[in-house]
C-alpha positions as CSV (number, residue, x, y, z in Angstrom):
1,X,-25.5,4.4,24.1
2,X,-28.1,5.2,21.6
3,X,-27.1,3.7,18.0
4,X,-26.5,6.0,15.2
5,X,-27.7,5.1,11.9
6,X,-25.3,6.8,9.2
7,X,-26.9,7.5,5.5
8,X,-24.3,8.4,2.6
9,X,-25.3,11.2,2.3
10,X,-23.9,12.6,5.6
11,X,-20.4,12.0,4.6
12,X,-19.4,13.5,1.2
13,X,-18.0,11.2,-1.2
14,X,-14.9,13.1,-1.8
15,X,-13.9,12.6,1.7
16,X,-14.3,9.1,2.2
17,X,-12.2,8.4,-1.3
18,X,-9.5,10.9,0.6
19,X,-9.9,8.6,3.7
20,X,-9.2,5.2,1.6
21,X,-6.4,6.8,-0.1
22,X,-4.6,8.3,3.3
23,X,-5.5,5.4,5.3
24,X,-3.4,2.1,4.9
25,X,-6.8,0.2,5.5
26,X,-10.6,-0.1,4.6
27,X,-10.7,0.1,8.6
28,X,-8.3,2.7,9.3
29,X,-10.4,5.0,6.8
30,X,-13.8,4.2,9.0
31,X,-12.2,5.3,12.1
32,X,-10.9,8.4,10.7
33,X,-14.8,9.3,8.9
34,X,-15.9,8.2,12.7
35,X,-18.2,5.5,10.8
36,X,-18.2,2.0,11.8
37,X,-15.9,-0.9,9.4
38,X,-19.5,-2.9,8.2
39,X,-20.6,0.7,7.3
40,X,-18.2,1.6,4.9
41,X,-17.9,-1.9,3.4
42,X,-21.6,-1.3,2.5
43,X,-21.1,1.7,1.1
44,X,-18.2,0.8,-1.2
45,X,-20.3,-3.0,-1.9
46,X,-23.0,0.2,-3.3
47,X,-21.1,2.3,-5.3
48,X,-18.0,0.8,-6.5
49,X,-16.9,4.0,-7.5
50,X,-15.5,4.4,-4.2
51,X,-13.3,1.4,-4.2
52,X,-10.9,3.2,-6.9
53,X,-8.7,4.2,-3.9
54,X,-8.2,1.1,-2.6
55,X,-7.5,-0.6,-6.0
56,X,-5.2,1.6,-6.8
57,X,-3.1,0.9,-3.5
58,X,-3.4,-3.1,-4.1
59,X,-2.6,-2.4,-7.6
60,X,0.4,-0.3,-6.2
61,X,1.4,-3.0,-4.3
62,X,1.4,-5.4,-6.7
63,X,3.6,-4.2,-9.3
64,X,6.2,-3.3,-6.7
65,X,6.3,-7.0,-5.6
66,X,5.8,-8.2,-8.9
67,X,9.3,-6.0,-9.8
68,X,10.8,-7.5,-6.6
69,X,10.8,-11.3,-8.2
70,X,12.7,-10.2,-11.2
71,X,14.8,-8.4,-9.9
72,X,18.1,-8.0,-7.4
73,X,17.0,-6.2,-4.3
74,X,19.4,-3.3,-4.2
75,X,18.2,-2.7,-7.6
76,X,14.8,-2.9,-6.8
77,X,15.3,-0.5,-4.3
78,X,16.9,1.9,-6.3
79,X,14.1,1.6,-9.5
80,X,11.8,2.0,-6.6
81,X,13.4,5.5,-5.6
82,X,13.8,6.3,-9.2
83,X,9.9,5.7,-9.7
84,X,8.6,7.9,-6.4
85,X,9.2,10.4,-4.5
86,X,9.8,8.9,-0.7
87,X,9.4,10.7,2.1
88,X,12.4,10.3,4.8
89,X,11.0,7.5,6.4
90,X,9.4,5.8,3.4
91,X,13.2,5.6,2.2
92,X,13.4,4.2,5.8
93,X,11.0,1.4,5.0
94,X,12.6,1.0,1.2
95,X,16.2,-0.2,3.3
96,X,14.4,-1.9,5.7
97,X,12.1,-3.9,2.7
98,X,15.6,-4.4,0.2
99,X,17.2,-5.9,3.6
100,X,14.3,-8.3,4.2
101,X,14.0,-9.3,0.7
102,X,17.9,-9.9,0.5
103,X,17.3,-12.2,3.5
104,X,14.0,-14.2,1.7
105,X,16.8,-15.1,-1.1
106,X,19.6,-15.7,1.3
107,X,20.4,-19.4,1.0
108,X,22.1,-19.7,4.2
109,X,19.4,-18.7,6.1
110,X,16.5,-21.0,7.9
111,X,13.7,-21.4,6.2
112,X,11.4,-20.5,8.9
113,X,14.1,-17.2,9.0
114,X,13.1,-16.6,5.0
115,X,9.7,-17.0,5.7
116,X,9.3,-14.1,8.2
117,X,11.4,-12.4,6.2
118,X,8.8,-12.2,3.2
119,X,6.3,-11.5,5.5
120,X,8.3,-8.7,6.7
121,X,8.4,-7.3,2.9
122,X,4.8,-7.7,2.0
123,X,4.3,-5.7,4.7
124,X,6.6,-2.8,4.2
125,X,5.6,-2.7,0.8
126,X,2.1,-1.9,2.1
127,X,3.0,0.7,4.3
128,X,5.5,2.5,1.6
129,X,2.8,5.2,0.2
130,X,3.6,3.6,-3.5
131,X,0.5,5.4,-5.0
132,X,0.5,7.7,-7.7
133,X,-0.5,10.2,-8.9
134,X,-2.2,11.0,-6.0
135,X,0.0,12.8,-3.2
136,X,2.2,14.9,-5.6
137,X,4.0,11.5,-6.4
138,X,5.1,11.0,-10.3
139,X,5.5,7.3,-11.0
140,X,8.1,6.0,-13.8
141,X,6.6,3.5,-16.2
142,X,10.4,2.0,-16.8
143,X,10.0,0.4,-13.3
144,X,8.7,-2.9,-14.3
145,X,9.7,-3.2,-17.5
146,X,13.9,-3.0,-15.9
147,X,14.6,-7.0,-15.2
């Protein structure tokens, strides 16, 4: 097998941004683009403007988890539903995340169960597509003011 050499000129910036927005990770975006993960990482380091979709996704996840700290799990789920247009699959993920958040706060649960539930909550929030305004989603700024 011959080694393929990629230059940034062969993959348009818009295609890179789109892959980063739609994929759940940089590795997923690299698979979508058909390049090695390390190649995509080098491109992101070389051109910081390409990192916007990654920063947007990370910021949305951070805002959602910060809001969960200060809110009742059911209120948090209602706030997420009000702030974003969710697909049916994302509604199921949101329900699972709400249940995991409830378990993390259950004083009767074992600490190991609480830690496992928190890890599950974090993974589910990352799986939710909470980016806005891409993908036709709209974000309500009141989500983060509610406590």
